[in-house]
ROGU-286852 format. One record per residue: residue in one letter; x, y, z of N, C-alpha, C in turn. Coordinates in steps of 0.1 Angstrom, whole numbers, plus 2048, in hexadecimal, padded with zeros to 3 digits. Layout:
AXYZXYZXYZ
...
//
This chain:
M7A66FC8227B46FD8207BC6F3828
T7C66EC8227CD6E28297D66E8834
D7DB6DF83D7E56E58477F16EA841
D7F66E38368036E88308006F6829
A7F56F78237F270481C7F070F827
M7E970C8327E871683C7F571A842
K7FE71084480B71384A81371C840
S81271983381872182981472F829
V80673182A80173F82B806746837
Q80573F84380A74584F81974984F
R82174084982F74384883174F83F
S82975083482A75B82B827768831
I81C76883981777484082277884A
L82876E85183277185B83E779854
F84377484984E77A84384A78783C
S83E78883783979483183879F83D
A83379B8488337A48548407A9858
L84A79F8588587A385C85D7AD852
D85B7AB84585F7B483A8597C283C
R84C7C283E8457CF83E8487D784B
Y8487D085684A7D78638587DC865
V8627D586086F7DA8618707E6857
G86A7E484B86A7EF8418637FB847
L8577F984E85080485385880B85E
L85F80486686880A87087281386A
L87880E85F88281785887B823853
V86F82284C86882D847864837852
F86083285D85B83A86886784386D
V87383C86F87E84487488384E869
V88484985D88985285288085E850
T87285C85186986785086A87185B
A86C86C86786E87587287B87D871
V88587786B89287F86989088985E
L88B88485288988D84787F89884A
A87689685286C8A18568738AC85D
R87E8A98638868B486A8918B9861
L8948B385689E8B884D8998BF840
L88D8BB83C8868C183087A8C9834
S8778D382D86C8DB82F85F8D5828
P8538D982C8478D48258488D7816
E84D8E281284E8E48038578DA7FC
E8638D780386C8CD7FD8658BF7FD
F85D8BC8078568AF80784C8AF7FC
G8468BB7F983C8BC7EF8428B97E1
I84E8BF7DE8558BD7D28588AE7D0
Y85D8A87DB8608997DA8538917D7
A8488957DE83C88D7DD83788E7CE
V83889A7C883389B7BA83B8937B0
A8498947B285288D7A984F87E7AB
N84E87A7B784B86C7BA83E8677B4
A8348707B582686D7B082686B7A1
V82C87479A82D87378B833866787
T83E86278D84485578A83C84978E
A83684A79A82E83F79F82283C796
I81B84679181084478881483C77C
I81F84177682383A76982982C76C
A83082B77883581D77B82A81377D
A81F81878381480F78680E80977A
C80F81076F80980C7628117FF75D
F81E80075C8257F57568287EA760
Q8287EE76D82B7E47778217D9778
E8147DD7768097D37768067CE768
F80A7D675E8087D27508127C674D
A80D7BA74D8167AE74C81F7AE757
G81B7B07638237B076F8207A5779
A8217A97868207A0791813798791
S80879F78F7FB79878F7FA78D785
Y7FE78F7797FE78476F806778773
L81277B77881B76F77C815768788
I80E76E79180976879D7FC760799
Q7F47657917E775F78F7E7754784
K7F275377C7F374A7727F373B778
R7EA7337737E97257797F671D776
E7FA71C76A80671576580F71F75F
L81A72276782372D76282F72775B
S83072A74E83B72574684772E746
R85272974285E73174185C73C737
A85573972C85374372284A74F727
S84174C73083875673684076073E
V84975A74685176374F85A76C746
Q86176673C86976E73386277972C
T85677572784E77F71F84978A728
T84578673584179073E84C79A741
F85879574386379E7468667A7739
T8667A172E8697A872185F7B471F
I8527B17208487BB71E84A7C6728
T84C7C273584D7CC73F8597D573D
L8647CF7398717D773786F7E072B
M8697DC7218677E471585E7F1719
I8547EE72084B7F972485280372D
S8597FD73785F80574186A80E73B
A87280873287D81072C87881B724
A86D81871C86782371486182E71D
T85B82972785483373085F83B737
A86A83573C87483D74287A847739
F87C84472D88184E723877859721
V86A85671F86086171D85F86A72A
L86086373685F86B74286B874744
F87786F740883877742883883739
V87F88172C87F88D723873896726
S86989172D85D89A73085E8A073D
A86989E74486B8A375286A8B2753
Q8718B974A8708C874A8638CE746
P85C8C873C84E8CD7398458CB745
I8468C074C83E8BD7578418C7762
A84D8CA7648518D476E84C8E276B
R84C8E575E8468F275A8378F275C
F8308E775B8228E675D81F8EA76C
F8278E47758258E778382C8F4787
E8338FB77E83990878184490778B
L84C8FC78A8588FB7938638F378C
D86D8FA7888788F478087F8E9787
R8808EA7948878E079C8818D279B
L8748D279986C8C57988728BD78D
G8768C378287B8BB7768868B277A
R8908B778189B8AF7858978A378E
G88D8A579688889A79F88288F796
I87A89378C87388978487E88277B
E88888877789388276F899877778
V89C8797848A286F78D898864790
S88B86779288185D79587F85478A
S88185977D87F850772889845771
L89484677889E83B77889882E77F
N88E83078888882578F88181C785
L87C82177A87481977087D80F769
L88A8127698938087628967FC76B
L8947FE7788987F378288C7EB785
L8807F07858747E97898717DC781
P8737DB7748707CF76D8787C3773
F8857C577788D7BA77D8887B678A
S8867C07938827BC7A18737B87A1
G86B7BE79985D7BA79885A7AC794
T8617A878985F79A78486479078E
I87079179387578779C86D7877A9
A8697937AE8617937BB85478C7B9
A84E78E7AD8417877AA8437787AA
L84E7737A58517647A685375F7B4
F85A7677BC85B7637CA84E7637D1
R84576D7CE83876E7D482F7627D0
R83075E7C38287537BE82C7467C6
E8397457C983E7397D083D73B7DF
M8387467E48367497F28447497F9
Q84E74E7F285B74F7F885D75D7FE
F85576080885576E80E861771817
G86876681B87476982387F76F81A
V88076B80E88A77180588777F802
L87A7828008767907FD878798809
A87679381587879B82188779F822
I89079682089E79A8208A27A4816
C89E7A280A8A17AC7FF89B7B9801
N88E7BA8068887C680888E7CE814
L8937C681E8997CC8298A67D3825
A8AE7CD81C8BA7D38178B77DF80F
A8AC7DF8078A87EA7FF8A37F6808
G89B7F28128967FD81B8A1803822
T8AB7FC8278B680182E8BE80B825
T8C08078198C780F80F8C081C80D
I8B381C80B8AB8288098AC831816
A8AC82B8218AD83382E8BA83A82F
V8C583382D8D283882F8D5843824
V8D28408188D584A80D8CC85680E
S8BF8558128B68608138BB86981E
V8BD86482A8C186C8358CF872833
G8D886A82D8E686F82B8E687B821
L8DE87A8168DE88580D8D6891812
A8CC88E81A8C489A8208CE8A2829
M8D689B8318DF8A183A8EA8A9832
A8EC8A48258F68AB81C8EF8B6814
H8E38B98188DC8C48128D88C2803
F8D48B58008CF8B27F38C08B57F2
S8BA8BA7FC8AC8BF7FC8A38B37F8
Y8998B77EF88F8AD7EB8958A27E2
M8A18A37DD8A78997D68AC88D7DE
A8AD88F7EB8B38857F48AA8787F4
P89D8797F789586D7F68938677E8
L8948707DE89386A7D089F8627CD
W8AB8677D08B785E7CE8B78527D7
G8B28547E38B18487EC8A883D7E6
G89D8417DF8948377D989B8307CE
V8A38377C58AA8317BA8B48277C0
A8BC82B7CA8C68227D08BF8167D6
G8B48177DD8AD80C7E28A88027D8
N8A28077CD89D7FF7C28A87F77BB
G8B47FE7BA8BF7F77B48C47EC7BD
V8C57EE7CA8C97E37D38BF7D87D2
L8B27DB7D28A87D07D28A97C87C5
A8AB7CE7BA8AC7C77AD8B87BE7AD
V8C37C37B28D07BB7B28CE7AF7BB
M8C97B17C78C87A67D18BE79B7CC
L8B379F7C68A97957C18B078D7B6
L8B77947AD8BD78D7A28C87837A7
I8D07877B18DA77E7B68D37727BD
W8C97757C58C276A7CD8BB7607C4
R8B57657B98AE75C7B08B77547A8
R8C275A7A38CC75379B8C574D78F
D8BC7547898B574F77D8B575A773
F8C075C76D8C17677638BB764756
G8B87577548B17537488A3758747
A89D75B75388F76175388F76F74D
M89B77574C89C78374689E782737
R89E7767318A177572389577A71B
P89878271188C78870988477D702
S87778070386D7766FD86077D6FB
L85877A6F184B77F6EF8417746EB
I8447686F083C75C6EC82D75D6F1
D82B7616FD81E76170381976F704
C81D7786FB81A7866FD80B7896FC
R8047826F37F57856F27EE7836FF
E7F07787057E97757127ED77F71D
I7FA78271D7FF78B7287FA799726
V7FA79E7197F57AB7167E67AC719
G7DE7A17167D07A17187CD7A3727
F7D579C7307D379D73E7D87AB743
G7E37AF73D7E97BC7427E17C873F
L7D97C87347D17D37307C77D773C
Y7C17CD7427B87CF74D7C07D275A
S7CA7C975C7D17CA7697D97D876A
G7DF7DB75F7E77E875F7DE7F4760
A7D27F37597C97FF75A7C3800768
V7C07F576F7BB7F677C7C57FC785
S7D27F87847DC7FD78C7DF80C78A
V7E081077E7E381E77B7D882777F
V7CB82377D7C082B7817C082D790
N7C28237987C28247A67CE82B7AC
V7DA8297A67E58307AB7E483F7A8
F7DF84279C7DD8507987D38577A2
F7C88507A57BF8567AF7C58587BC
G7CE84F7C17D48517CE7DE85D7CE
L7E48607C37EE86A7C27E88777BC
A7DC8777B77D78837B07D588F7B9
P7D188D7C67D08997CF7DD8A17CF
Q7E989A7D07F58A17D17F88A97C4
L7F58A37B87F78AA7AB7EE8B67AA
F7E18B47AE7D78BF7AE7DC8CB7B7
L7E08C77C37E58D27CC7F18D97C7
A7FA8D17C18068D77BB8038E17B0
R7F98DE7A87F58E779D7ED8F37A2
V7E38F07AB7DA8FA7AF7DF9037BB
L7E68FD7C47EB9057D07FA9067CF
D8018FF7D88108FF7D88168F27DD
F8238F27DD8298E57E18298E37F0
T8288EE7F78268ED80681A8E5809
A80F8E88028028E18058048D2801
V80B8D07F680E8C27F28168BB7FD
G8208C28038288BC80E81F8B881A
F8168C181E80D8BE8298048B2826
Y7FE8B381A7F58A88177FC89A815
S80889A80F80F88E80E81388881B
R81789082481A88B83280E886839
A80388D8377F688983E7F287B838
T7F387A82B7F086D8247F9862829
A80686582A80F85A82F80C85683D
S80886084580585D8537F8854854
T7EE85784B7E284F84B7E5841846
Q7EF83F83E7F28328387FA829841
I7FC82D84D8048258567FD817858
F7F08178587E980A8597EC80184D
D7EC8078417EF8008357FC7F9836
K80680183C8137FB83D8147F1848
L80D7F285280D7E985E8067DC85B
V7FA7DD8547F27D18527F07CE843
T7EA7D783C7E67D482E7F17D0826
Q7FD7D78278087D381E80F7C7823
V80C7C282F8117B683480A7AA82E
I7FD7AB82D7F57A08277F37A1818
S7F47AD8127F27AF8047FA7A67FB
P8077A47FE80F79C7F580B78D7F6
V80578980180077B8037F27797FE
V7EA7847FD7DC7837FA7DA77D7EC
M7E17837E27DE77E7D47E276F7D3
P7EE76B7D67F175D7D47E87547DC
A7E47587E97DC7507F17CE74E7EC
I7C87597E77BA7597E27BA7517D5
V7C47537CC7C574B7C07C673C7C3
A7CE7397CC7D072B7D07C27257D5
R7BB72D7DD7AE7297E37A47277D7
S7A57307CD79C72E7C279F7227BA
K7AC71F7B87B07137B07AB7067B7
A7AB7077C57A66FB7CC7976FA7CE
G7907037C77817037C877C7087D5
G7837117DC77E7167E97727207E7
D76B7227F276072C7F276573A7F4
L7677417E976C74F7E97647597F1
K7577577F174E7607F875175F807
A75275280C75575181A76375681E
V76D75481477A75A81677A769817
Y77276F80E77177E80E76B78381B
L75F77E81F75978282B761781837
E76877583877177384477C77D844
A78278083878D78983778979883B
I77D79D8367797AA8397757AC848
Q7707A184E76D7A185C77A7A3864
L78579C86179179D8687987AB865
L7987AF85979F7BC8557987C885C
S78B7C885C7847D38627867D4870
A7887C987778A7C98867987CF889
V7A17CF8807AE7D58827AF7E387D
Q7A97E58717AB7F286A7A37FD871
W7967FA87478D80487A79380A887
P79680189179B80689E7A880E89C
F7B18098927BE8108907BB81E88A
L7B281F8817B082D87A7A9836884
V7A083288C79A83B8967A483F8A0
F7AD8368A47B783A8AD7C08458A7
M7C484389B7CC84D8947C585A893
A7B885A8907B086788F7B086E89C
I7AD8678A77AB86D8B47B88728B9
M7C386B8B77D086E8BD7D98748B3
A7D487A8A87DC87F89D7E688A8A2
R7E28938AB7EA89E8AF7F78998B6
P7F68918C180288C8C780B8838BE
I80487C8B580C8738AC81587C8A3
I80F88689D81688F89482189789B
L81D89C8A78278A48AF83389C8B2
I83288F8B783D8878BB8458828AE
W83D87E8A484487889984A88288F
L84388C88B84889588184D8A2886
G8488A689284C8B38988428BD897
P8438C889E8398D389E8378DA890
T8418D98878408DF87A8348D9872
W8308CD8758268C686D8198C5874
L8168CC87F8098CB8867FE8D087D
E8008D78727F58DB86A7EE8CF863
I7F58C48627EF8B885B7E68B1864
V7E48B48717DC8AD87A7CE8AB875
P7C78B68727B98B486D7B98AC860
L7C38AD8577C38A684B7C489784E
V7CC8938587CD88585C7C0880861
Q7B98888697AD88486F7A2881864
L7A188A85A79888985079B87C847
L7A787A8447AB86F83B7A9862843
C7AC8628507A985585779B851857
I79285B85978385885977F85384B
G78485A840781855833785848830
N79184483579783783279082C839
L78782E84278082484877881B83E
A77582283376D81A829775811821
L78281182278B8098197907FD821
F7887F782A78D7EC83278F7DF829
A7887DF81E7897D38157917D6808
A7987E180779E7E57FB7A87DB7F6
C7B07D67FF7BB7CD7FB7B67C07F6
L7A97BC7F87A47B07F379D7B17E6
T7997BD7E27907BF7D77967B97CA
Y7A27BE7C67A87BA7BA7AC7AB7BA
P7B27A67C47B47977C47A878F7C2
M79C7937C879078C7C778B78C7B8
F78C7987B27887997A479079079B
V79D78F79E7A67867967A2778799
A79F7747A579C7667A978F7627A2
V78576A7A077976679A77976878B
G78576D78678676E77777F77A772
R77E78577A77779177578079D778
V78C79C7737957A87757907B476E
Q7887B27637837BE75C7797C6765
D7727BF76F7697C67787707CF781
A77D7CB7847857D478C7877E2785
L78A7E177878C7ED77077F7F576F
I7747EE76C7677F476A7637FC777
S7647F57827617FC78F769808792
S77680778F77F81379077B81E787
L77881B77B77482577176782C775
I75E82577C75282B78175483478D
S75C82F79675D8367A37688417A3
L77383F79C77E84879D77D856796
P77785678977686378376D86D78B
P76286979075A8737987628777A5
S76986D7AA7718717B677C87B7B3
L7828797A778D8837A37878917A1
L77B89179C77589F79A7728A57A7
V76E89D7B176B8A37BF7788A87C5
I7838A07C37908A47C97958B17C2
L7948B17B47988BD7AD7918C97B1
G7848C87B377C8D47B87808D87C6
A7838CE7CE7878D17DC7958D87DD
S79D8D57D37AB8DB7D37AB8EA7D2
F7A08EF7CC79F8FE7CB79B9047D8
L7968FC7E17929007EE79C8FF7F9
G7A78F77F67B28F67FF7B48E7803
V7C08E580A7C48D880D7BB8D0816
H7B48D881F7AA8D282979E8CD821
A79A8D481778F8CF80F7928C3807
V79E8C28037A38B57FC7A28A9805
A7A78AB8117A68A081B79889D81E
A78F8A78207818A582377A89D818
S77F89F80C778898801779889802
A78388480A78487580C778870813
L77187881B76587382275A870818
V75B87580C7518728017568687F7
T76286A7F27678627E776B8547EB
L7718527F77758447FA76983B7FD
P75F83F80575383780674C8347F9
F74C83D7F074683B7E374D8307DB
Q75B8317DB7638277D47608197DA
A7608187E775E80C7EE7508067EA
L74680E7EA7388097E67388037D8
V73F80A7CF73F8057C17467F87C0
A7517F77C77597EA7C77517DF7CD
F74A7E27D87427D87DF7377D37D5
Y7317DC7CE7267D97C572B7CF7BA
F7367D27B473B7C97A97407BC7AE
L7477BC7BA74B7AF7BF7407A77C5
G7367AE7CB72B7A77D072379F7C6
R7227A57B971C79E7AF7237917AB
Q7307917AC7377857A973777A7B4
L73777F7C07377757CC7297727D1
G71F7797CC7127777D271077D7E0
L7167887E271578F7EF7097987F0
R7037987FC6F77A17FE6FB7AB809
P6F57B78096F97C28136F77BC821
A6ED7B48246EB7AF8316F67A7836
E6FD7A082D7097988317147A1835
F7167AC82F7207B583371D7BA841
V7117BD84470D7C28517107B885C
R70C7AB85970E7A186371D79E865
T7257A085A73379D85B73A7A8863
L7367B486273E7BF8677397C5874
W72E7C087A7297C78867327C5892
R7397BA8937427B889E74E7C189D
S7537C389175E7CD88F75A7DB893
G74D7DE8907487EC8937477ED8A2
A7437E38A97427E48B874F7E58BE
V7597DE8B97677E08BE76C7EE8BC
T7697F48B176E8018AD76780B8B7
V75B80A8BA7548138C375A8138D1
L75E8078D67658068E377280E8E2
V77980C8D77868138D67858228D6
I77B8278CE7788358CE77583B8DC
A76D8348E476A8388F17768398FA
G77E82F8FA78A82F9027958398FE
V79883A8F17A28438EC79E8518EE
S7918548EC78C8628EE78F8678FC
I78E85F90679186491379F868915
C7A886090F7B78639107BA86F908
A7B38718FD7B587D8F47B188A8FC
A7A58899037A089490A7AA898915
L7AF88E91C7B98919277C5897921
T7CA8939167D689890F7D38A790B
E7C88AA9057C58B79017C38C190C
A7BE8BB9177BC8C49237C98C692B
G7D48C09277E18C192E7E38B8939
G7DA8AF93B7DC8A59467E689B943
L7E98999367F488F9327FC896927
T80989392881289891D80F891910
S81489690581188F8F88168818F8
G82287E8FD8278718FD81F868906
A81C86D91381486591C806862917
G80086C9117F386B90C7F2861900
L7FC8618F87FC8588ED7FE8498F2
A8088488FB80A83A9017FD835908
S7F783E90F7EB83A9177E083690D
A7DE83F9027D383C8F97D682F8F1
F7E282C8EE7E581F8E77E28138F0
S7E68148FD7E38099067D4808908
V7CD8139097BE81290B7B880C8FE
A7BD8108F27B880B8E67B97FC8E4
V7C57F78E87C87E98E87BE7E18F1
L7BD7E78FD7B47E19077A57E1903
C7A17EC8FD7937ED8F97917E38ED
C79A7E38E47997DA8D87987CB8DD
W7A17C88E67A17BA8EB7947B78F2
L78F7C08FA7827BE9017777BD8F7
G7777C58EC76C7C48E276D7B78DB
L7797B28D877A7A58D177479A8D9
M77679B8E67717908EF7627918F1
V75D79D8F374F79F8F674779B8E9
T74B79F8DE74479C8D174778E8CC
G7517878D175477A8CC75A77B8BE
H7627868BB7677888AE77177D8A9
P77077989D77976E898788772898
L78B77F8997987848997A077F8A5
L79977E8B079F7798BD7A476A8BB
Q79B7628B479F7548B27AB7548A8
Q7AB75D89F7B675D8957C376089C
F7C37698A67CF76D8AD7D47608B4
H7CB7598BB7D074D8C27D57428B8
Y7CE7418AD7D27378A37E073B89D
A7E274789A7EE74C8947FA74A89E
A7F774D8AB80274B8B580673D8B6
A7FC7348B67FF7268B78067218AB
G80272589F808721893816726892
L81973389782673889783073089F
A82B72C8AB8337248B48367168AD
R82D7118A682F70489F839704894
M83870F88C84071088084D718882
A85071D88E85C72589086971E88C
P86B71188E87770B88987770A87A
G88270D87488370B86587B71585D
L87972186287172B85A87973084E
W88673184F88D73884488F72F838
P88C73582D88D72D82089C72B81C
S89E7218138AB72080E8AE72B803
R8BA72C7FF8BE7377F68BA7337E8
T8B67277E58B27247D78A37217D7
A89C7277CE88D7257CD88A7177C9
P87F7117CF87B7037CB8777037BD
//
């Protein structure tokens, strides 16, 4: 990779990090406030309404959506217009069907209030084609500074509206209306910044190619999104919405790593890997290097979360939510298997085998769903425990299909990951001591959490140095690169 390309990727990651971290801070604060204003049952109703909409949105968002626009080698004006047209047609039809189906869905879950929430959530589907198309173009051009500004404005809107309406006793409707307001602000800001309304002109010139790609891409997206949200739907039908509220909060807590790290690099991964593929780069080497770096960050973070779950939940969400502590611990352990998840789909796209992404999902996810469905009859803890089986199984299937395309052997995974494993063991040893002192009353929850975090950072750094992990070199390289490119980071208001 040339120096200019490397600087472009670094700059993109920087702005993506700024976008995600500020957004995460807003989410962290808003969640803490809403956890004290809404009950677990109200959170459960919101989670189910949001889940129903998210599953449907995932289908059309990737069907002729961002992935197509990013991976297209030569992107014509007609391709952009056709992508937007197809997405808008599907989203408008889906929003209408979802709106009129809201009450039947509510009756299925035996809660009339759910219908109103689904009706409001369906409004998001009308906004996503505008923001999704333009955001994909900015991502393709690596204009992540623009996206950071627009996403910050949208996140702030969501936070203010959600908390304000919750204080006004809008109950579970508060975060739903907050989401609609935030998506509206995002779409308007992106449209104004891009100043390219011609891209929204109706066209169906390249529809055959776009639909062909979208059939696989959209199917992969909806299958995976449905799997991620299925436990909440199963719990709502089999148990109650309080169980859904507890599980959704536990899942959100476990996904802090995704918001801190994975979602920072994910917007950059697809365009960067596609660019590397176009340049004839060694994708196998890229993949192995990436999973080595990701595992060294994800594994220590998740074991820290699992060990210190109680003080984290107590301080963040309050004593009302302490029941989710064992759920968080189980989900953190299960998610250790997903250290390479954010790379899988972009790699399939880069090697021209997007259909393998769908095949691997269809092999691994249906059995996993059956396990989760069976566990839901045993309670919310059983559903969380099922992650110890389902998530490693999904990872193994994905590794098998991707390994065939890249020529990867199991021994290469072991050689690549042993350093990350050693770093994680050191972190477990250090954090466990702090957790024991906190449980014994030797440290308060706040002091114990602060001590455990400091020890985890120290143990992680020590492990990186002792094992000679490449992540340490990347830290130094990134710091030096950041210092060099600090002047002139912000992009102009007009896209090149």
